[in-house]
MMTF fields as JSON, N, C-alpha, C and O atoms, coordinates in Angstrom:
{
  "mmtfVersion": "1.0.0",
  "mmtfProducer": "UNKNOWN",
  "numBonds": 507,
  "numAtoms": 508,
  "numGroups": 127,
  "numChains": 1,
  "numModels": 1,
  "chainsPerModel": [1],
  "groupsPerChain": [127],
  "chainIdList": ["A"],
  "bondAtomList": [4, 2, 8, 6, 12, 10, 16, 14, 20, 18, 24, 22, 28, 26, 32, 30, 36, 34, 40, 38, 44, 42, 48, 46, 52, 50, 56, 54, 60, 58, 64, 62, 68, 66, 72, 70, 76, 74, 80, 78, 84, 82, 88, 86, 92, 90, 96, 94, 100, 98, 104, 102, 108, 106, 112, 110, 116, 114, 120, 118, 124, 122, 128, 126, 132, 130, 136, 134, 140, 138, 144, 142, 148, 146, 152, 150, 156, 154, 160, 158, 164, 162, 168, 166, 172, 170, 176, 174, 180, 178, 184, 182, 188, 186, 192, 190, 196, 194, 200, 198, 204, 202, 208, 206, 212, 210, 216, 214, 220, 218, 224, 222, 228, 226, 232, 230, 236, 234, 240, 238, 244, 242, 248, 246, 252, 250, 256, 254, 260, 258, 264, 262, 268, 266, 272, 270, 276, 274, 280, 278, 284, 282, 288, 286, 292, 290, 296, 294, 300, 298, 304, 302, 308, 306, 312, 310, 316, 314, 320, 318, 324, 322, 328, 326, 332, 330, 336, 334, 340, 338, 344, 342, 348, 346, 352, 350, 356, 354, 360, 358, 364, 362, 368, 366, 372, 370, 376, 374, 380, 378, 384, 382, 388, 386, 392, 390, 396, 394, 400, 398, 404, 402, 408, 406, 412, 410, 416, 414, 420, 418, 424, 422, 428, 426, 432, 430, 436, 434, 440, 438, 444, 442, 448, 446, 452, 450, 456, 454, 460, 458, 464, 462, 468, 466, 472, 470, 476, 474, 480, 478, 484, 482, 488, 486, 492, 490, 496, 494, 500, 498, 504, 502],
  "bondOrderList": [1, 1, 1, 1, 1, 1, 1, 1, 1, 1, 1, 1, 1, 1, 1, 1, 1, 1, 1, 1, 1, 1, 1, 1, 1, 1, 1, 1, 1, 1, 1, 1, 1, 1, 1, 1, 1, 1, 1, 1, 1, 1, 1, 1, 1, 1, 1, 1, 1, 1, 1, 1, 1, 1, 1, 1, 1, 1, 1, 1, 1, 1, 1, 1, 1, 1, 1, 1, 1, 1, 1, 1, 1, 1, 1, 1, 1, 1, 1, 1, 1, 1, 1, 1, 1, 1, 1, 1, 1, 1, 1, 1, 1, 1, 1, 1, 1, 1, 1, 1, 1, 1, 1, 1, 1, 1, 1, 1, 1, 1, 1, 1, 1, 1, 1, 1, 1, 1, 1, 1, 1, 1, 1, 1, 1, 1],
  "groupList": [{"groupName": "MET", "atomNameList": ["N", "CA", "C", "O"], "elementList": ["N", "C", "C", "O"], "formalChargeList": [0, 0, 0, 0], "bondAtomList": [1, 0, 2, 1, 3, 2], "bondOrderList": [1, 1, 2], "singleLetterCode": "M", "chemCompType": "L-PEPTIDE LINKING"}, {"groupName": "ASP", "atomNameList": ["N", "CA", "C", "O"], "elementList": ["N", "C", "C", "O"], "formalChargeList": [0, 0, 0, 0], "bondAtomList": [1, 0, 2, 1, 3, 2], "bondOrderList": [1, 1, 2], "singleLetterCode": "D", "chemCompType": "L-PEPTIDE LINKING"}, {"groupName": "ARG", "atomNameList": ["N", "CA", "C", "O"], "elementList": ["N", "C", "C", "O"], "formalChargeList": [0, 0, 0, 0], "bondAtomList": [1, 0, 2, 1, 3, 2], "bondOrderList": [1, 1, 2], "singleLetterCode": "R", "chemCompType": "L-PEPTIDE LINKING"}, {"groupName": "LYS", "atomNameList": ["N", "CA", "C", "O"], "elementList": ["N", "C", "C", "O"], "formalChargeList": [0, 0, 0, 0], "bondAtomList": [1, 0, 2, 1, 3, 2], "bondOrderList": [1, 1, 2], "singleLetterCode": "K", "chemCompType": "L-PEPTIDE LINKING"}, {"groupName": "GLU", "atomNameList": ["N", "CA", "C", "O"], "elementList": ["N", "C", "C", "O"], "formalChargeList": [0, 0, 0, 0], "bondAtomList": [1, 0, 2, 1, 3, 2], "bondOrderList": [1, 1, 2], "singleLetterCode": "E", "chemCompType": "L-PEPTIDE LINKING"}, {"groupName": "PHE", "atomNameList": ["N", "CA", "C", "O"], "elementList": ["N", "C", "C", "O"], "formalChargeList": [0, 0, 0, 0], "bondAtomList": [1, 0, 2, 1, 3, 2], "bondOrderList": [1, 1, 2], "singleLetterCode": "F", "chemCompType": "L-PEPTIDE LINKING"}, {"groupName": "LEU", "atomNameList": ["N", "CA", "C", "O"], "elementList": ["N", "C", "C", "O"], "formalChargeList": [0, 0, 0, 0], "bondAtomList": [1, 0, 2, 1, 3, 2], "bondOrderList": [1, 1, 2], "singleLetterCode": "L", "chemCompType": "L-PEPTIDE LINKING"}, {"groupName": "ALA", "atomNameList": ["N", "CA", "C", "O"], "elementList": ["N", "C", "C", "O"], "formalChargeList": [0, 0, 0, 0], "bondAtomList": [1, 0, 2, 1, 3, 2], "bondOrderList": [1, 1, 2], "singleLetterCode": "A", "chemCompType": "L-PEPTIDE LINKING"}, {"groupName": "SER", "atomNameList": ["N", "CA", "C", "O"], "elementList": ["N", "C", "C", "O"], "formalChargeList": [0, 0, 0, 0], "bondAtomList": [1, 0, 2, 1, 3, 2], "bondOrderList": [1, 1, 2], "singleLetterCode": "S", "chemCompType": "L-PEPTIDE LINKING"}, {"groupName": "GLY", "atomNameList": ["N", "CA", "C", "O"], "elementList": ["N", "C", "C", "O"], "formalChargeList": [0, 0, 0, 0], "bondAtomList": [1, 0, 2, 1, 3, 2], "bondOrderList": [1, 1, 2], "singleLetterCode": "G", "chemCompType": "PEPTIDE LINKING"}, {"groupName": "VAL", "atomNameList": ["N", "CA", "C", "O"], "elementList": ["N", "C", "C", "O"], "formalChargeList": [0, 0, 0, 0], "bondAtomList": [1, 0, 2, 1, 3, 2], "bondOrderList": [1, 1, 2], "singleLetterCode": "V", "chemCompType": "L-PEPTIDE LINKING"}, {"groupName": "THR", "atomNameList": ["N", "CA", "C", "O"], "elementList": ["N", "C", "C", "O"], "formalChargeList": [0, 0, 0, 0], "bondAtomList": [1, 0, 2, 1, 3, 2], "bondOrderList": [1, 1, 2], "singleLetterCode": "T", "chemCompType": "L-PEPTIDE LINKING"}, {"groupName": "HIS", "atomNameList": ["N", "CA", "C", "O"], "elementList": ["N", "C", "C", "O"], "formalChargeList": [0, 0, 0, 0], "bondAtomList": [1, 0, 2, 1, 3, 2], "bondOrderList": [1, 1, 2], "singleLetterCode": "H", "chemCompType": "L-PEPTIDE LINKING"}, {"groupName": "PRO", "atomNameList": ["N", "CA", "C", "O"], "elementList": ["N", "C", "C", "O"], "formalChargeList": [0, 0, 0, 0], "bondAtomList": [1, 0, 2, 1, 3, 2], "bondOrderList": [1, 1, 2], "singleLetterCode": "P", "chemCompType": "L-PEPTIDE LINKING"}, {"groupName": "GLN", "atomNameList": ["N", "CA", "C", "O"], "elementList": ["N", "C", "C", "O"], "formalChargeList": [0, 0, 0, 0], "bondAtomList": [1, 0, 2, 1, 3, 2], "bondOrderList": [1, 1, 2], "singleLetterCode": "Q", "chemCompType": "L-PEPTIDE LINKING"}, {"groupName": "CYS", "atomNameList": ["N", "CA", "C", "O"], "elementList": ["N", "C", "C", "O"], "formalChargeList": [0, 0, 0, 0], "bondAtomList": [1, 0, 2, 1, 3, 2], "bondOrderList": [1, 1, 2], "singleLetterCode": "C", "chemCompType": "L-PEPTIDE LINKING"}, {"groupName": "ASN", "atomNameList": ["N", "CA", "C", "O"], "elementList": ["N", "C", "C", "O"], "formalChargeList": [0, 0, 0, 0], "bondAtomList": [1, 0, 2, 1, 3, 2], "bondOrderList": [1, 1, 2], "singleLetterCode": "N", "chemCompType": "L-PEPTIDE LINKING"}, {"groupName": "ILE", "atomNameList": ["N", "CA", "C", "O"], "elementList": ["N", "C", "C", "O"], "formalChargeList": [0, 0, 0, 0], "bondAtomList": [1, 0, 2, 1, 3, 2], "bondOrderList": [1, 1, 2], "singleLetterCode": "I", "chemCompType": "L-PEPTIDE LINKING"}, {"groupName": "TYR", "atomNameList": ["N", "CA", "C", "O"], "elementList": ["N", "C", "C", "O"], "formalChargeList": [0, 0, 0, 0], "bondAtomList": [1, 0, 2, 1, 3, 2], "bondOrderList": [1, 1, 2], "singleLetterCode": "Y", "chemCompType": "L-PEPTIDE LINKING"}],
  "groupTypeList": [0, 1, 2, 3, 4, 5, 6, 0, 7, 8, 9, 7, 10, 10, 7, 8, 9, 6, 6, 9, 7, 11, 7, 5, 7, 7, 1, 1, 3, 12, 7, 7, 12, 1, 12, 9, 11, 13, 3, 7, 2, 13, 10, 8, 3, 4, 6, 3, 7, 10, 14, 1, 7, 11, 5, 14, 15, 6, 3, 7, 9, 4, 6, 15, 6, 7, 14, 15, 16, 7, 10, 6, 7, 9, 9, 3, 11, 8, 0, 7, 1, 15, 14, 6, 7, 10, 0, 16, 0, 6, 8, 10, 10, 9, 7, 11, 8, 13, 17, 0, 10, 18, 16, 11, 7, 4, 10, 9, 12, 6, 3, 7, 6, 7, 2, 10, 15, 7, 1, 5, 15, 2, 3, 15, 4, 3, 4],
  "groupIdList": [1, 2, 3, 4, 5, 6, 7, 8, 9, 10, 11, 12, 13, 14, 15, 16, 17, 18, 19, 20, 21, 22, 23, 24, 25, 26, 27, 28, 29, 30, 31, 32, 33, 34, 35, 36, 37, 38, 39, 40, 41, 42, 43, 44, 45, 46, 47, 48, 49, 50, 51, 52, 53, 54, 55, 56, 57, 58, 59, 60, 61, 62, 63, 64, 65, 66, 67, 68, 69, 70, 71, 72, 73, 74, 75, 76, 77, 78, 79, 80, 81, 82, 83, 84, 85, 86, 87, 88, 89, 90, 91, 92, 93, 94, 95, 96, 97, 98, 99, 100, 101, 102, 103, 104, 105, 106, 107, 108, 109, 110, 111, 112, 113, 114, 115, 116, 117, 118, 119, 120, 121, 122, 123, 124, 125, 126, 127],
  "secStructList": [7, 7, 2, 2, 2, 2, 2, 2, 2, 2, 2, 2, 2, 2, 2, 2, 2, 2, 2, 2, 2, 2, 2, 2, 2, 2, 2, 7, 4, 4, 4, 4, 7, 7, 7, 7, 7, 7, 7, 7, 7, 7, 7, 7, 2, 2, 2, 2, 2, 2, 2, 2, 2, 2, 2, 2, 2, 2, 2, 2, 2, 2, 2, 2, 2, 2, 2, 2, 2, 2, 2, 2, 2, 6, 6, 7, 7, 6, 6, 2, 2, 2, 2, 2, 2, 2, 2, 2, 2, 2, 2, 2, 2, 2, 2, 2, 2, 2, 2, 2, 2, 2, 6, 7, 1, 7, 2, 2, 2, 2, 2, 2, 2, 2, 2, 2, 2, 2, 2, 2, 2, 2, 2, 2, 2, 2, 7],
  "xCoordList": [109.206, 110.357, 111.412, 111.14, 112.615, 113.682, 114.4, 114.075, 115.375, 116.066, 116.754, 116.684, 117.42, 118.142, 117.177, 117.456, 116.048, 115.056, 114.494, 114.272, 114.273, 113.744, 114.718, 114.318, 116.015, 117.019, 117.157, 117.316, 117.096, 117.203, 115.99, 116.129, 114.813, 113.598, 113.62, 113.236, 114.069, 114.146, 115.118, 114.853, 116.251, 117.243, 116.69, 116.974, 115.901, 115.301, 114.309, 114.248, 113.534, 112.557, 113.277, 112.889, 114.323, 115.084, 115.721, 115.659, 116.333, 116.986, 115.989, 116.277, 114.814, 113.828, 113.326, 113.043, 113.214, 112.806, 113.825, 113.465, 115.112, 116.173, 116.219, 116.406, 116.048, 116.047, 114.867, 114.997, 113.721, 112.535, 112.735, 112.344, 113.344, 113.594, 114.583, 114.441, 115.59, 116.575, 115.921, 116.195, 115.062, 114.361, 113.451, 113.36, 112.78, 111.891, 112.692, 112.268, 113.84, 114.667, 115.16, 115.259, 115.468, 115.935, 114.83, 115.111, 113.577, 112.442, 112.008, 111.199, 112.52, 112.093, 112.729, 113.924, 111.93, 112.424, 112.863, 113.724, 112.268, 112.576, 113.957, 114.548, 114.47, 115.759, 116.886, 117.847, 116.786, 117.837, 117.633, 118.486, 116.538, 116.224, 117.196, 117.406, 117.775, 118.743, 118.019, 117.332, 118.178, 117.56, 118.534, 118.205, 119.7, 120.693, 121.404, 121.097, 122.33, 123.081, 122.246, 121.816, 122.018, 121.237, 121.988, 123.215, 121.242, 121.837, 121.544, 120.387, 122.58, 122.415, 122.035, 122.586, 121.096, 120.725, 121.781, 122.309, 122.085, 123.077, 122.559, 121.362, 123.48, 123.133, 123.469, 124.629, 122.433, 122.642, 123.268, 123.281, 123.784, 124.347, 123.269, 123.534, 122.055, 120.956, 120.618, 120.426, 120.548, 120.238, 121.351, 121.078, 122.595, 123.733, 123.652, 123.951, 123.247, 123.111, 122.008, 122.161, 120.907, 119.814, 120.276, 119.997, 120.978, 121.509, 122.403, 122.243, 123.334, 124.251, 123.504, 123.826, 122.508, 121.728, 120.964, 120.862, 120.425, 119.688, 120.636, 120.274, 121.851, 122.819, 123.164, 123.171, 123.448, 123.801, 122.627, 122.809, 121.439, 120.241, 119.993, 119.635, 120.182, 120.002, 121.006, 120.654, 122.24, 123.278, 122.935, 122.967, 122.609, 122.272, 121.016, 120.93, 120.049, 118.799, 118.996, 118.388, 119.833, 120.102, 120.785, 120.463, 121.722, 122.396, 121.397, 121.43, 120.523, 119.52, 118.558, 118.211, 118.138, 117.215, 117.855, 117.187, 119.127, 119.833, 119.83, 119.638, 120.044, 120.032, 118.633, 118.483, 117.621, 116.234, 115.929, 115.36, 116.312, 116.047, 116.755, 116.19, 117.985, 118.741, 118.067, 117.945, 117.631, 116.963, 115.642, 115.33, 114.876, 113.589, 113.782, 113.002, 114.818, 115.099, 115.483, 115.292, 116.022, 116.384, 115.186, 115.324, 114.019, 112.806, 112.339, 111.304, 113.078, 112.677, 111.866, 112.26, 110.752, 109.878, 110.079, 109.332, 111.066, 111.28, 111.62, 111.462, 112.077, 112.488, 111.439, 111.712, 110.257, 109.229, 108.817, 108.724, 108.567, 108.159, 109.291, 109.052, 110.505, 111.663, 111.786, 112.044, 111.601, 111.701, 110.681, 111.013, 109.446, 108.415, 108.766, 108.609, 109.24, 109.593, 110.753, 110.732, 111.752, 112.915, 112.554, 113.078, 111.676, 111.242, 110.513, 110.745, 109.637, 108.926, 109.896, 109.813, 110.809, 111.786, 112.647, 112.872, 113.124, 113.961, 113.209, 113.791, 111.934, 111.137, 111.027, 111.207, 110.73, 110.563, 111.899, 111.977, 112.941, 114.249, 114.784, 115.418, 114.523, 114.956, 114.314, 114.926, 113.082, 112.411, 112.87, 112.947, 113.171, 113.564, 114.971, 115.214, 115.876, 117.282, 117.526, 118.182, 117.03, 117.327, 116.683, 117.245, 115.525, 114.88, 115.741, 115.862, 116.334, 117.217, 118.493, 119.0, 119.002, 120.224, 119.954, 120.761, 118.826, 118.504, 118.348, 118.72, 117.791, 117.622, 116.86, 117.217, 115.811, 115.015, 113.59, 112.86, 113.198, 111.854, 111.801, 112.83, 110.593, 110.42, 110.905, 110.773, 111.462, 112.02, 110.963, 111.266, 109.74, 108.669, 108.411, 108.159, 108.472, 108.284, 109.453, 109.26, 110.661, 111.834, 111.73, 112.021, 111.316, 111.188, 110.092, 110.274, 108.96, 107.857, 108.275, 107.976, 108.959, 109.424, 110.443, 110.428, 111.321, 112.323, 111.645, 112.086, 110.578, 109.851, 109.216, 109.305, 108.583, 107.96, 109.032, 108.858, 110.126, 111.231, 111.749, 111.998, 111.908, 112.39, 111.417, 111.842, 110.114, 109.11, 109.284, 109.214, 109.507, 109.714, 111.015, 111.081, 112.037, 113.315, 113.164, 113.701, 112.428, 112.214, 111.428, 111.752, 110.414, 109.617, 110.517, 110.434, 111.361, 112.276, 113.249, 113.537, 113.751, 114.714, 114.093, 114.783, 112.797, 112.105, 111.98, 111.984, 111.869, 111.722, 113.073, 113.193],
  "yCoordList": [108.342, 107.729, 107.47, 106.811, 107.99, 107.737, 106.429, 105.765, 106.08, 104.798, 104.667, 103.613, 105.735, 105.694, 105.455, 104.647, 106.156, 105.97, 104.549, 103.93, 104.053, 102.69, 101.676, 100.784, 101.81, 100.868, 100.937, 99.908, 102.138, 102.292, 101.672, 100.997, 101.897, 101.327, 99.807, 99.107, 99.297, 97.851, 97.228, 96.168, 97.901, 97.399, 97.353, 96.421, 98.353, 98.367, 97.228, 96.599, 96.962, 95.87, 94.529, 93.695, 94.321, 93.061, 92.908, 91.832, 93.974, 93.914, 93.582, 92.765, 94.21, 93.92, 92.483, 91.84, 91.977, 90.587, 89.623, 88.627, 89.911, 89.05, 89.084, 88.053, 90.28, 90.385, 89.628, 88.958, 89.743, 89.024, 87.532, 86.809, 87.058, 85.622, 85.14, 84.036, 85.965, 85.603, 85.522, 84.603, 86.478, 86.468, 85.254, 84.625, 84.927, 83.769, 82.49, 81.619, 82.381, 81.186, 81.056, 79.946, 82.173, 82.135, 81.66, 81.015, 81.972, 81.559, 80.128, 79.577, 79.527, 78.19, 77.153, 76.879, 76.581, 75.589, 74.305, 73.581, 74.03, 72.798, 72.863, 71.824, 74.062, 74.214, 73.547, 73.069, 73.505, 72.91, 71.412, 70.748, 70.884, 69.464, 68.622, 68.885, 67.636, 66.775, 65.65, 64.833, 65.616, 64.571, 63.423, 62.476, 63.501, 62.453, 62.64, 63.558, 61.784, 61.843, 61.224, 60.075, 61.984, 61.411, 60.253, 60.268, 59.264, 58.096, 58.136, 58.084, 58.225, 58.249, 56.855, 55.852, 56.81, 55.533, 55.159, 56.027, 53.892, 53.472, 53.738, 53.64, 54.073, 54.341, 53.086, 52.686, 52.478, 51.268, 51.641, 52.808, 50.634, 50.863, 51.398, 52.263, 50.879, 51.319, 52.785, 53.552, 53.171, 54.56, 55.483, 56.563, 55.074, 55.867, 56.055, 57.135, 55.009, 55.105, 56.095, 56.861, 56.084, 57.036, 58.453, 59.38, 58.627, 59.954, 60.476, 61.612, 59.655, 60.065, 60.345, 61.291, 59.523, 59.722, 61.034, 61.719, 61.396, 62.667, 63.846, 64.82, 63.764, 64.85, 65.003, 66.11, 63.874, 63.907, 64.384, 65.13, 63.952, 64.33, 65.83, 66.475, 66.381, 67.824, 68.604, 69.6, 68.149, 68.818, 68.755, 69.772, 67.56, 67.405, 68.187, 68.79, 68.175, 68.891, 70.394, 71.047, 70.938, 72.39, 72.758, 73.779, 71.925, 72.166, 72.061, 72.864, 71.076, 70.884, 72.071, 72.571, 72.508, 73.644, 74.904, 75.682, 75.095, 76.24, 76.165, 77.175, 74.967, 74.776, 75.031, 75.707, 74.494, 74.728, 76.219, 76.727, 76.908, 78.344, 79.108, 80.037, 78.721, 79.397, 79.206, 80.156, 77.99, 77.707, 78.467, 79.075, 78.43, 79.135, 80.65, 81.333, 81.168, 82.601, 83.007, 84.158, 82.067, 82.321, 82.284, 82.492, 82.018, 82.046, 80.694, 80.608, 79.645, 78.307, 77.645, 77.671, 77.061, 76.441, 74.927, 74.248, 74.411, 72.956, 72.359, 71.155, 73.178, 72.671, 72.931, 72.727, 73.372, 73.724, 72.527, 72.638, 71.379, 70.198, 69.706, 69.253, 69.8, 69.409, 70.325, 69.862, 71.605, 72.558, 72.245, 72.264, 71.958, 71.631, 70.357, 70.287, 69.356, 68.092, 68.266, 67.713, 69.026, 69.207, 70.067, 69.841, 71.039, 71.841, 70.963, 71.081, 70.087, 69.179, 68.212, 67.966, 67.673, 66.73, 67.395, 66.819, 68.597, 69.295, 69.552, 69.468, 69.862, 70.098, 68.836, 68.876, 67.713, 66.448, 65.959, 65.554, 65.995, 65.535, 66.478, 66.04, 67.769, 68.74, 68.508, 68.774, 68.012, 67.675, 66.319, 66.112, 65.409, 64.052, 64.008, 63.305, 64.738, 64.658, 64.873, 64.037, 65.954, 66.13, 65.059, 64.681, 64.575, 63.528, 62.273, 61.588, 61.977, 60.816, 61.04, 60.105, 62.24, 62.547, 62.536, 62.014, 63.107, 63.126, 61.713, 61.433, 60.815, 59.412, 59.265, 58.452, 60.059, 59.988, 59.503, 59.19, 59.439, 58.975, 57.451, 56.776, 56.932, 55.486, 54.915, 55.558, 53.717, 53.079, 52.967, 53.206, 52.612, 52.507, 53.822, 53.849, 54.917, 56.236, 56.598, 57.175, 56.258, 56.529, 55.782, 56.339, 54.526, 53.733, 54.282, 54.364, 54.656, 55.21, 56.523, 56.764, 57.355, 58.629, 58.405, 59.109, 57.444, 57.132, 56.653, 56.993, 55.866, 55.401, 56.572, 56.648, 57.474, 58.645, 59.508, 59.984, 59.703, 60.493, 59.865, 60.57, 58.558, 57.854, 58.02, 58.154, 58.013, 58.227, 59.599, 59.718, 60.626, 61.968, 62.037, 62.717, 61.342, 61.319, 60.63, 61.1, 59.512, 58.826, 59.705, 59.754, 60.39, 61.287, 62.382, 62.713, 62.929, 63.987, 63.453, 64.125, 62.256, 61.653, 61.443, 61.585, 61.106, 60.883, 62.159, 62.121, 63.282, 64.561, 64.975, 66.025],
  "zCoordList": [150.67, 151.31, 150.243, 149.239, 150.46, 149.502, 149.851, 150.836, 149.023, 149.171, 150.526, 151.158, 150.975, 152.25, 153.413, 154.299, 153.407, 154.463, 154.442, 155.483, 153.225, 153.098, 153.676, 154.424, 153.327, 153.824, 155.341, 155.998, 155.894, 157.348, 158.033, 159.054, 157.481, 158.065, 157.952, 158.889, 156.807, 156.617, 157.604, 158.171, 157.804, 158.757, 160.165, 160.917, 160.528, 161.859, 162.025, 163.081, 160.984, 161.045, 161.183, 162.002, 160.386, 160.458, 161.832, 162.427, 162.342, 163.651, 164.75, 165.625, 164.71, 165.748, 165.627, 166.638, 164.399, 164.212, 164.77, 165.397, 164.545, 165.063, 166.584, 167.231, 167.153, 168.613, 169.207, 170.231, 168.557, 169.024, 168.956, 169.872, 167.875, 167.721, 168.771, 169.298, 169.082, 170.101, 171.472, 172.244, 171.772, 173.054, 173.152, 174.206, 172.058, 172.044, 172.28, 173.04, 171.633, 171.794, 173.224, 173.745, 173.864, 175.241, 176.178, 177.188, 175.852, 176.675, 176.401, 177.148, 175.363, 174.977, 175.898, 175.798, 176.791, 177.747, 177.05, 177.55, 175.899, 175.183, 174.525, 174.229, 174.296, 173.618, 174.399, 173.797, 175.719, 176.542, 176.747, 177.336, 176.278, 176.441, 175.625, 174.441, 176.238, 175.565, 174.826, 175.44, 173.518, 172.71, 172.454, 171.739, 173.021, 172.814, 171.486, 170.725, 171.224, 169.983, 168.862, 168.967, 167.79, 166.688, 166.05, 165.952, 165.625, 164.998, 163.502, 163.083, 162.722, 161.27, 160.782, 161.237, 159.859, 159.255, 158.226, 157.531, 158.128, 157.13, 155.719, 155.45, 154.837, 153.441, 152.639, 152.537, 152.075, 151.266, 149.927, 149.536, 149.235, 147.896, 146.958, 146.123, 147.104, 146.248, 146.493, 145.549, 147.778, 148.097, 147.623, 147.098, 147.8, 147.328, 145.816, 145.305, 145.101, 143.642, 143.27, 142.319, 144.004, 143.731, 144.044, 143.283, 145.156, 145.499, 144.38, 143.933, 143.93, 142.86, 141.566, 140.847, 141.272, 140.048, 140.088, 139.07, 141.249, 141.322, 141.113, 140.453, 141.67, 141.47, 139.986, 139.448, 139.339, 137.919, 137.067, 136.105, 137.426, 136.683, 136.789, 135.803, 137.974, 138.15, 137.299, 136.667, 137.288, 136.489, 135.001, 134.308, 134.516, 133.094, 132.746, 131.676, 133.644, 133.401, 133.297, 132.448, 134.147, 134.091, 132.773, 132.165, 132.339, 131.06, 129.898, 128.966, 129.968, 128.934, 128.893, 127.823, 130.074, 130.135, 129.54, 128.859, 129.797, 129.224, 127.695, 127.017, 127.165, 125.714, 125.154, 124.137, 125.814, 125.378, 125.345, 124.378, 126.407, 126.491, 125.382, 124.805, 125.086, 124.031, 122.677, 121.903, 122.391, 121.118, 121.038, 120.014, 122.113, 122.132, 122.022, 121.357, 122.674, 122.593, 121.178, 120.786, 120.413, 119.025, 118.082, 116.876, 118.642, 117.834, 117.327, 116.667, 117.62, 117.18, 118.292, 119.458, 117.928, 118.928, 119.031, 119.736, 118.343, 118.306, 119.671, 119.874, 120.595, 121.91, 122.988, 124.171, 122.604, 123.594, 124.442, 125.664, 123.802, 124.559, 125.463, 126.582, 124.971, 125.767, 126.987, 128.098, 126.771, 127.872, 128.96, 130.146, 128.567, 129.553, 130.314, 131.533, 129.586, 130.227, 131.205, 132.305, 130.806, 131.685, 132.894, 133.985, 132.722, 133.872, 134.888, 136.092, 134.409, 135.312, 135.985, 137.189, 135.197, 135.733, 136.803, 137.867, 136.524, 137.494, 138.793, 139.875, 138.697, 139.905, 140.743, 141.96, 140.095, 140.818, 141.374, 142.534, 140.561, 141.022, 142.102, 143.061, 141.935, 142.944, 144.295, 145.33, 144.296, 145.554, 146.076, 147.287, 145.179, 145.562, 146.15, 147.132, 145.568, 145.953, 147.447, 148.068, 148.051, 149.479, 150.357, 151.385, 149.964, 150.754, 150.744, 151.76, 149.603, 149.515, 150.331, 150.95, 150.337, 151.078, 152.586, 153.355, 153.01, 154.443, 154.983, 156.123, 154.156, 154.531, 155.844, 156.696, 155.993, 157.211, 156.948, 157.888, 155.698, 155.364, 155.428, 155.405, 155.506, 155.514, 154.183, 153.142, 154.221, 153.032, 151.933, 150.764, 152.288, 151.292, 150.594, 149.389, 151.34, 150.738, 149.83, 148.76, 150.259, 149.421, 148.09, 147.032, 148.155, 146.928, 146.024, 144.81, 146.605, 145.809, 145.153, 143.983, 145.904, 145.355, 144.252, 143.242, 144.43, 143.403, 142.117, 141.02, 142.251, 141.059, 140.309, 139.083, 141.039, 140.401, 139.746, 138.624, 140.443, 139.908, 138.614, 137.636, 138.608, 137.412, 136.25, 135.102, 136.534, 135.482, 134.826, 133.602, 135.638, 135.093, 134.295, 133.271, 134.757, 134.039, 132.676, 131.673, 132.654, 131.377, 130.414, 129.228, 130.891, 130.05, 129.48, 128.298, 130.317, 129.877, 128.836, 127.846, 129.058, 128.139, 126.76, 125.75, 126.696, 125.423, 124.616, 123.386, 125.292, 124.585, 124.055, 123.423]
}
């Protein structure tokens, strides 16, 4: 199979999948069910601060990771521990940030997640 045949076959598979999904959605009786107007939970000053902190942390972490990678690519291993810490931190903060923005989890869970996230941030900061 050459590239053109592959692309045509792939397009047919995607198209049939989309048509199938559309047909399934049309048959879904629950889709027309009215759930009412969703009510957004108020965002406290504390939650807003955590949301902003996660955004800033992700930005700083990405910049830090780029620096670690550049140093490591240059053959110096001095940033290896920092790279590992920032990779872990970015993973945890990356998972925490949308949960804080959605503001749909229980307050106790949000606080527990924020504490764990802060622990990873402190570990990263030490490296």
